[in-house]
One Martini backbone bead per residue (centre of mass of N, CA, C, O) as a GRO file, in nm:
protein
  177
    1MET     BB    1  10.937   9.407   8.227
    2LEU     BB    2  10.924   9.663   8.405
    3ALA     BB    3  10.877   9.858   8.172
    4LEU     BB    4  10.606   9.739   8.087
    5ALA     BB    5  10.462   9.779   8.356
    6GLY     BB    6  10.522  10.094   8.366
    7ALA     BB    7  10.339  10.143   8.095
    8ARG     BB    8  10.114  10.065   8.271
    9PRO     BB    9   9.858  10.078   8.460
   10ALA     BB   10   9.771  10.182   8.768
   11LEU     BB   11   9.657  10.207   9.048
   12ALA     BB   12   9.534  10.456   9.246
   13THR     BB   13   9.799  10.412   9.441
   14GLY     BB   14  10.045  10.333   9.223
   15THR     BB   15  10.014  10.035   9.184
   16ARG     BB   16  10.174   9.753   9.049
   17ILE     BB   17  10.065   9.448   8.896
   18VAL     BB   18  10.242   9.137   8.891
   19CYS     BB   19  10.171   8.834   8.727
   20VAL     BB   20  10.293   8.499   8.813
   21ASP     BB   21  10.246   8.222   8.607
   22GLY     BB   22  10.217   7.867   8.635
   23PRO     BB   23  10.349   7.588   8.684
   24SER     BB   24  10.488   7.396   8.893
   25GLY     BB   25  10.839   7.442   8.877
   26SER     BB   26  10.901   7.684   8.652
   27GLY     BB   27  11.004   7.979   8.812
   28LYS     BB   28  10.829   8.198   8.964
   29SER     BB   29  10.978   8.267   9.228
   30THR     BB   30  11.238   8.363   9.097
   31LEU     BB   31  11.119   8.591   8.930
   32ALA     BB   32  10.984   8.748   9.156
   33ALA     BB   33  11.245   8.807   9.314
   34ASP     BB   34  11.388   8.958   9.081
   35LEU     BB   35  11.186   9.184   9.050
   36ALA     BB   36  11.200   9.296   9.344
   37ALA     BB   37  11.523   9.342   9.327
   38ALA     BB   38  11.503   9.571   9.083
   39VAL     BB   39  11.410   9.751   9.310
   40PRO     BB   40  11.387   9.945   9.551
   41PRO     BB   41  11.386   9.929   9.866
   42GLY     BB   42  11.034   9.902   9.952
   43ASP     BB   43  10.891   9.883   9.642
   44ALA     BB   44  10.833   9.568   9.711
   45VAL     BB   45  10.603   9.286   9.685
   46VAL     BB   46  10.553   8.940   9.762
   47VAL     BB   47  10.295   8.718   9.660
   48GLN     BB   48  10.236   8.393   9.775
   49LEU     BB   49   9.995   8.160   9.696
   50ASP     BB   50  10.071   7.934   9.898
   51ASP     BB   51   9.968   8.122  10.144
   52LEU     BB   52   9.644   8.100  10.042
   53LEU     BB   53   9.637   7.799  10.044
   54ASP     BB   54   9.430   7.518  10.159
   55GLY     BB   55   9.621   7.323  10.075
   56TRP     BB   56   9.612   7.074   9.840
   57ASP     BB   57   9.269   7.091   9.857
   58GLY     BB   58   9.185   7.416   9.866
   59GLY     BB   59   9.141   7.558   9.607
   60LEU     BB   60   9.170   7.781   9.357
   61THR     BB   61   8.911   7.951   9.367
   62ARG     BB   62   8.933   8.046   9.661
   63MET     BB   63   9.210   8.176   9.638
   64ILE     BB   64   9.143   8.385   9.420
   65SER     BB   65   8.920   8.525   9.579
   66SER     BB   66   9.104   8.607   9.813
   67LEU     BB   67   9.299   8.781   9.656
   68VAL     BB   68   9.091   8.983   9.557
   69GLY     BB   69   8.936   9.052   9.831
   70HIS     BB   70   9.215   9.107  10.020
   71VAL     BB   71   9.414   9.256   9.802
   72LEU     BB   72   9.334   9.389   9.524
   73ALA     BB   73   9.075   9.555   9.588
   74PRO     BB   74   9.190   9.719   9.826
   75LEU     BB   75   9.426   9.845   9.672
   76SER     BB   76   9.243   9.985   9.457
   77ALA     BB   77   9.090  10.152   9.704
   78GLY     BB   78   9.306  10.228   9.939
   79ARG     BB   79   9.316   9.984  10.128
   80ALA     BB   80   9.371   9.759  10.334
   81SER     BB   81   9.586   9.471  10.294
   82GLY     BB   82   9.566   9.101  10.288
   83TYR     BB   83   9.657   8.786  10.464
   84ARG     BB   84   9.630   8.459  10.556
   85ARG     BB   85   9.867   8.239  10.640
   86TYR     BB   86   9.959   7.930  10.546
   87ASP     BB   87  10.031   7.645  10.750
   88TRP     BB   88  10.166   7.352  10.640
   89HIS     BB   89  10.240   7.210  10.914
   90ALA     BB   90   9.959   7.272  11.070
   91GLY     BB   91   9.700   7.298  10.869
   92ARG     BB   92   9.667   7.625  10.884
   93PHE     BB   93   9.585   7.930  10.955
   94ALA     BB   94   9.746   8.226  11.044
   95GLU     BB   95   9.874   8.507  11.009
   96TRP     BB   96   9.871   8.830  10.926
   97THR     BB   97   9.942   8.975  10.597
   98PRO     BB   98  10.049   9.256  10.480
   99VAL     BB   99   9.971   9.479  10.188
  100PRO     BB  100  10.121   9.733  10.064
  101PRO     BB  101  10.120  10.039   9.868
  102VAL     BB  102  10.337   9.979   9.658
  103PRO     BB  103  10.468  10.006   9.344
  104LEU     BB  104  10.522   9.676   9.375
  105VAL     BB  105  10.325   9.384   9.301
  106VAL     BB  106  10.398   9.039   9.329
  107VAL     BB  107  10.219   8.774   9.191
  108GLU     BB  108  10.277   8.428   9.294
  109GLY     BB  109  10.125   8.165   9.113
  110VAL     BB  110   9.880   7.962   9.092
  111GLY     BB  111   9.637   8.199   8.956
  112ALA     BB  112   9.741   8.491   8.915
  113GLY     BB  113   9.621   8.500   8.595
  114ALA     BB  114   9.342   8.509   8.638
  115ARG     BB  115   9.060   8.660   8.536
  116LEU     BB  116   8.999   8.804   8.816
  117THR     BB  117   9.282   8.981   8.796
  118ALA     BB  118   9.272   9.171   8.545
  119PRO     BB  119   9.166   9.456   8.664
  120TYR     BB  120   9.454   9.487   8.848
  121ARG     BB  121   9.667   9.442   8.632
  122SER     BB  122   9.964   9.518   8.438
  123LEU     BB  123  10.086   9.211   8.438
  124CYS     BB  124  10.130   8.890   8.258
  125VAL     BB  125  10.320   8.601   8.346
  126TRP     BB  126  10.441   8.314   8.180
  127VAL     BB  127  10.567   8.007   8.322
  128GLU     BB  128  10.776   7.743   8.180
  129ALA     BB  129  10.821   7.377   8.184
  130PRO     BB  130  10.899   7.077   8.184
  131ARG     BB  131  10.747   6.840   8.368
  132GLU     BB  132  10.998   6.680   8.471
  133LEU     BB  133  11.145   6.928   8.583
  134ARG     BB  134  10.927   7.025   8.779
  135LEU     BB  135  10.922   6.772   8.951
  136ALA     BB  136  11.219   6.774   9.035
  137ARG     BB  137  11.211   7.048   9.175
  138GLY     BB  138  10.993   6.982   9.383
  139ILE     BB  139  11.138   6.739   9.520
  140ALA     BB  140  11.396   6.897   9.597
  141ARG     BB  141  11.240   7.099   9.779
  142ASP     BB  142  11.014   6.894   9.943
  143GLY     BB  143  11.040   6.596   9.877
  144GLU     BB  144  10.947   6.269   9.820
  145ALA     BB  145  10.679   6.266   9.997
  146PHE     BB  146  10.539   6.481   9.775
  147ALA     BB  147  10.484   6.341   9.500
  148PRO     BB  148  10.173   6.277   9.510
  149TYR     BB  149  10.088   6.574   9.536
  150TRP     BB  150  10.208   6.681   9.274
  151LEU     BB  151  10.040   6.509   9.081
  152THR     BB  152   9.764   6.610   9.173
  153TRP     BB  153   9.823   6.912   9.130
  154ALA     BB  154   9.879   6.895   8.823
  155ASP     BB  155   9.591   6.822   8.751
  156GLN     BB  156   9.460   7.083   8.860
  157GLU     BB  157   9.616   7.276   8.683
  158ASP     BB  158   9.526   7.175   8.408
  159ILE     BB  159   9.227   7.243   8.448
  160HIS     BB  160   9.257   7.542   8.507
  161PHE     BB  161   9.418   7.633   8.251
  162ALA     BB  162   9.209   7.535   8.043
  163ARG     BB  163   8.970   7.709   8.145
  164ASP     BB  164   9.132   7.997   8.168
  165GLU     BB  165   9.365   8.054   7.955
  166THR     BB  166   9.632   8.182   8.064
  167ARG     BB  167   9.851   8.164   7.849
  168ARG     BB  168   9.696   8.316   7.621
  169ARG     BB  169   9.658   8.592   7.815
  170ALA     BB  170   9.937   8.660   7.830
  171ASP     BB  171  10.192   8.896   7.782
  172LEU     BB  172  10.410   8.677   7.872
  173THR     BB  173  10.656   8.421   7.777
  174LEU     BB  174  10.839   8.173   7.966
  175THR     BB  175  11.125   7.954   7.940
  176THR     BB  176  11.258   7.699   8.130
  177GLY     BB  177  11.548   7.474   8.131
   0.00000   0.00000   0.00000
C-alpha cells in the first residue's frame, strides 16, 4: 500500500496524502495507525476526521470542506496547516492541531475519500466490514449509551457514500472482520 502511494504524485511539499475511508467500525483507524507506523518516526501524521466533525450532527459536508480548506489545500500550497480538534466530552471545538508537511499524511475517517479530497491525495483506500460487526466494534469502543447515535450516524454515512460513490472511486478496497 505504501509502495503504491509512493509511486503516485506527491504534493509540492513532497507530502503524500493517503485517505482511508469507509463506514464507522470498519477498521480505518487501525489501518491508518499501521500505515503511519510503517515509516520512520516523524515521517507520518494521522489526521482523524472524528476530530474535525462538529458532534454527531455536525455534518459531513462541513467537515470535508474544513479538511480541504484547513489541511489539504494549505499543505498543497506549502503553507501552515491544521485544524481545531473537536472535544466530544465538552461538545465544542478545542485547541488548534498543526499538520506539518511530513512525507506521509494519512487522513482517516468517514469522508476522507470524498470527491473534494481527490486533487490532493496520492491514494484512496476503502475499508469495509459487515454492518453487525461494525456496530459491535463501535459499541465495544464507545459504550452501549452510544448505540442510538451509531445507528443515526450509519444512516448519514449511507446517504453520503451513495451520493459520493466513494467505494467505487477508491484505489484499493479492503474487507475486515
